[in-house]
VOGU-3710 file (C-alpha; in Angstrom, 3 decimals, decimal comma):
1> mgcdggtipk> 15,709/-40,342/53,439  18,779/-39,752/51,259  19,569/-40,909/47,733  22,843/-41,841/46,150  25,472/-39,334/46,736  23,814/-38,008/49,931  21,275/-35,777/48,131  17,979/-35,101/49,750  15,048/-34,641/47,292  12,168/-32,354/47,968
11> rhelvkgpkk> 8,487/-33,184/47,633  7,931/-31,264/44,366  10,744/-33,207/42,819  9,198/-36,599/43,672  5,431/-35,853/43,279  4,330/-34,512/39,893  1,458/-32,110/40,076  -0,667/-30,512/37,317  1,208/-28,605/34,722  0,926/-24,833/34,697
21> vekvdknael> -0,696/-23,180/31,732  1,838/-21,263/29,709  0,797/-17,666/29,385  1,572/-15,699/26,211  3,716/-12,554/26,684  1,474/-9,654/26,007  4,342/-7,567/24,704  5,304/-10,267/22,178  1,680/-10,678/21,061  1,283/-6,893/20,512
31> aarwkycals> 4,544/-6,802/18,516  3,428/-9,718/16,375  0,119/-8,014/15,456  1,335/-4,432/14,995  4,828/-4,807/13,718  4,652/-7,925/11,574  2,604/-8,974/8,492  -0,371/-11,190/9,290  0,375/-13,338/6,221  4,115/-13,692/5,718
41> qeklkrpivs> 5,126/-13,000/9,383  7,768/-10,537/8,053  8,281/-7,012/9,364  5,875/-4,467/8,089  7,320/-2,318/5,258  5,763/0,249/3,011  3,446/-0,125/1,213  1,307/-1,430/4,008  -2,296/-2,447/3,261  -5,300/-3,552/5,388
51> celgrlfnkd> -8,332/-5,671/4,690  -11,971/-5,155/5,532  -11,392/-6,846/8,914  -8,612/-4,526/9,955  -5,609/-6,809/9,665  -2,174/-5,408/8,604  -0,262/-6,886/5,595  2,598/-6,163/3,344  1,263/-5,350/-0,106  3,836/-7,595/-1,786
61> avieylldkt> 2,753/-10,609/0,301  -0,933/-10,134/-0,610  -0,181/-9,769/-4,337  1,951/-12,974/-4,299  -1,003/-14,837/-2,540  -3,470/-13,544/-5,142  -1,319/-14,513/-8,078  -0,813/-18,078/-6,803  -3,341/-19,307/-4,254  -2,380/-22,959/-4,699
71> aerpnveava> 1,004/-22,548/-2,989  1,236/-23,613/0,621  1,715/-20,653/2,939  1,231/-20,219/6,728  -1,664/-18,178/8,084  -3,755/-18,603/4,906  -6,900/-18,246/7,006  -6,037/-14,594/7,599  -6,522/-13,811/3,914  -9,255/-16,259/3,011
81> hirgikdike> -11,790/-13,443/2,702  -9,626/-11,439/0,197  -10,818/-12,154/-3,356  -8,826/-9,460/-5,196  -6,849/-6,298/-4,953  -10,051/-4,267/-4,541  -10,691/-5,939/-1,199  -7,616/-4,272/0,401  -6,685/-0,596/0,924  -3,255/0,972/1,087
91> lnltdnpvwe> -2,832/2,809/4,335  -1,740/6,467/4,622  0,404/6,207/7,734  2,271/8,944/9,725  5,901/8,092/10,613  7,049/8,337/14,179  10,020/10,767/14,490  11,300/8,928/17,547  11,470/5,546/15,770  14,996/4,705/14,693
101> gerrntkgdr> 14,423/1,200/13,534  17,035/-1,538/13,692  19,890/0,950/13,597  19,295/1,978/17,154  20,505/-1,129/18,974  22,877/-2,816/16,563  25,565/-3,621/19,223  23,034/-4,649/21,913  24,354/-2,222/24,434  21,379/0,183/24,486
111> yedvhcgmfi> 17,959/-0,089/25,999  15,324/-1,028/23,398  11,853/0,262/24,057  9,476/-2,511/23,000  6,374/-0,228/23,114  7,786/2,323/20,660  5,753/2,290/17,482  6,768/2,876/13,909  3,754/5,131/13,320  1,691/7,637/15,292
121> cpvvglemng> -1,590/9,398/15,059  -1,253/12,693/13,143  -3,871/14,473/15,328  -3,158/13,359/18,965  0,368/11,978/18,571  -0,347/8,492/20,157  1,971/5,695/19,030  0,418/2,817/17,099  1,844/0,004/19,276  -1,364/-1,867/20,312
131> khrfiylqsc> -1,982/-0,104/23,598  -4,313/2,438/21,897  -7,209/1,758/19,656  -6,587/2,745/15,978  -8,833/2,979/12,952  -8,589/3,694/9,247  -10,935/5,059/6,642  -11,741/2,976/3,602  -12,560/6,046/1,507  -8,992/7,475/1,626
141> gcvfsdramk> -6,868/5,039/3,731  -5,750/7,529/6,428  -5,081/6,118/9,810  -6,007/7,833/13,130  -6,466/6,931/16,787  -9,930/6,372/18,185  -9,334/9,185/20,705  -8,783/11,751/17,903  -12,043/10,668/16,198  -13,990/11,062/19,416
151> evkteichkc> -12,464/14,432/20,409  -12,731/15,994/16,953  -16,054/14,851/15,525  -16,191/15,694/11,791  -17,349/14,154/8,571  -14,110/15,152/6,813  -10,768/13,310/7,100  -8,351/15,160/9,430  -5,369/14,435/7,132  -6,426/14,669/3,447
161> gdpfkdedvv> -9,807/16,466/3,766  -11,954/13,825/1,935  -15,460/13,240/3,185  -16,311/9,887/4,792  -19,247/8,013/6,363  -19,520/5,905/9,521  -19,563/2,855/7,336  -16,032/3,669/6,177  -14,503/3,390/9,601  -12,624/0,111/10,204
171> vlngtkeeve> -10,834/-0,861/13,452  -7,250/-2,009/13,119  -6,504/-5,368/14,950  -9,738/-5,269/16,882  -11,165/-7,733/19,347  -13,183/-10,822/18,441  -16,440/-8,944/18,872  -15,247/-6,151/16,639  -14,041/-8,618/14,031  -17,488/-10,292/13,993
181> kltekmaerr> -19,105/-6,972/13,509  -16,810/-6,112/10,625  -17,518/-9,506/8,984  -21,253/-8,760/9,081  -20,637/-5,301/7,535  -18,467/-6,893/4,853  -21,206/-9,466/3,952  -23,772/-6,720/3,711  -21,550/-4,590/1,538  -20,825/-7,386/-0,843
191> skaktkkskk> -24,485/-8,395/-1,103  -25,398/-4,730/-1,994  -22,679/-4,710/-4,625  -24,124/-7,950/-6,183  -27,566/-6,416/-6,340  -26,328/-3,254/-7,938  -24,540/-5,282/-10,657  -27,621/-7,329/-11,331  -29,715/-4,104/-11,742  -27,196/-2,540/-14,055
201> skaaetvsta> -27,115/-5,703/-16,212  -30,926/-5,792/-16,436  -31,017/-2,046/-17,411  -28,479/-2,663/-20,101  -30,578/-5,543/-21,472  -33,675/-3,419/-21,556  -31,922/-0,602/-23,452  -30,550/-2,990/-25,982  -33,895/-4,623/-26,668  -35,527/-1,198/-27,053
211> setkadetqs> -32,916/-0,038/-29,503  -33,302/-3,310/-31,530  -37,135/-2,790/-31,730  -36,632/0,824/-32,900  -34,269/-0,297/-35,561  -36,696/-2,987/-36,849  -39,521/-0,465/-37,037  -37,404/2,053/-38,975  -36,442/-0,723/-41,439  -40,035/-1,937/-41,859
221> tpeeaaggss> -41,618/1,485/-42,591  -39,786/2,292/-45,907  -40,282/-1,290/-47,159  -44,074/-1,088/-46,556  -44,221/2,339/-48,343  -42,375/0,965/-51,349  -44,674/-2,079/-51,521  -47,870/0,014/-51,297  -46,794/2,359/-54,112  -46,036/-0,607/-56,429
231> vqnggensqp> -49,453/-2,167/-55,704  -51,214/1,185/-56,518  -49,403/1,664/-59,821  -49,932/-1,896/-61,019  -48,938/-2,384/-64,637  -49,148/1,210/-65,750  -45,614/2,328/-64,862  -42,897/0,383/-66,577  -40,112/1,860/-64,522  -38,780/-0,268/-61,539
241> vaagpsgsss> -39,441/0,920/-58,039  -36,503/1,446/-55,564  -35,898/-1,593/-53,328  -35,294/0,430/-50,220  -32,532/1,945/-48,181  -30,172/-1,004/-48,915  -30,410/-0,303/-52,679  -29,795/3,331/-52,314  -26,726/2,740/-50,008  -25,276/0,230/-52,545
251> ssigsklsls> -25,704/2,673/-55,479  -24,036/5,477/-53,451  -21,190/3,230/-52,577  -20,714/2,231/-56,242  -20,748/5,887/-57,415  -18,082/6,730/-54,813  -15,813/3,938/-56,023  -16,212/4,965/-59,608  -15,302/8,556/-58,848  -12,311/7,543/-56,866
261> ssnkrsiqem> -11,027/5,285/-59,778  -11,663/7,979/-62,290  -9,808/10,580/-60,240  -6,609/8,430/-60,021  -4,146/9,481/-62,711  -0,451/8,928/-63,314  1,939/11,671/-62,322  3,757/11,360/-65,650  0,527/12,231/-67,501  0,055/15,464/-65,621
271> eersevfksl> 0,870/18,320/-67,995  0,895/20,978/-65,278  3,901/19,249/-63,568  7,387/19,982/-64,628  9,940/17,429/-65,838  12,120/17,976/-62,753  9,276/17,072/-60,532  8,387/13,993/-62,577  11,974/12,740/-62,535  11,768/12,328/-58,711
281> ftthssakrt> 9,499/9,255/-59,138  10,360/5,826/-60,356  7,852/5,950/-63,114  9,967/8,435/-65,092  11,880/7,244/-68,157  15,248/8,266/-66,610  14,673/5,824/-63,693  14,320/2,793/-66,050  17,516/0,914/-66,881  18,429/-0,644/-70,242
291> kdqtsnwvth> 19,473/-4,267/-70,747  23,166/-3,239/-70,520  22,608/-1,702/-67,069  20,946/-4,754/-65,552  22,789/-7,007/-63,061  25,335/-9,629/-64,158  26,154/-12,962/-62,570  29,698/-11,753/-62,037  29,051/-8,399/-60,494  25,956/-9,421/-58,517
301> tpyhf> 24,824/-5,792/-58,300  22,817/-3,740/-60,886  24,563/-0,479/-59,879  28,029/-1,726/-61,302  27,893/-0,512/-64,826
//
């Protein structure tokens, strides 16, 4: 059976079947996770940071988000767990010597290797392109491949030499199961930090109360001693008894002020000083002007004699 123009349609053109599920290109997915920022979707540029869940960000994008959280941005869910700058760690990455960047294929006439990564593992040399499992240490921020950590088992960083624990190891761009484990670790770490802060605050309160009680005791003992002596003497002694440490401190302050005021003396009254030295100051008689040397409404300046 023909149609207009003598065309013969086929069965798949007339009968509509179920739509095929569109599959995501694996290479594009890996490039989006390992070469672009998870928040701003821009290309990763130094300084590069990572959160406690192992996601890669540009540090500038995270700082802009923390400064203004009300602004509408895409992929805000990726940074919802970041409360401040302490929740991220700047990564110490090793550059790939083979990586040429965008300068390699400017004209479009050369083959571009999609799997070539910008960074590599400093121990094994594997490229950080998503095909291999990579981790970073929260203690120092150095990045290594999982193969290097398994082959060389140490408690010291391979790159900087700082010690680390198993709790400091975070997987970069891990699977859903690994992300769930990292979220549990993050919750435990934050709960421990809260308990430590509460214990420190309680200890500080106890120290402050103890110091206050000691101060009250030291103030009460001299007052009681002064009161007991006055009761024992009765009306026999006509001289007044010292009021306490406050009275002594006030008397000492008054004596210091009187001494300082008595020590002050004009330079012109010092006989041991010469006239040349005294003439350097404005209190000397040569520095004082007469009525004829004062300013006039015409001259406007006192130095025009």
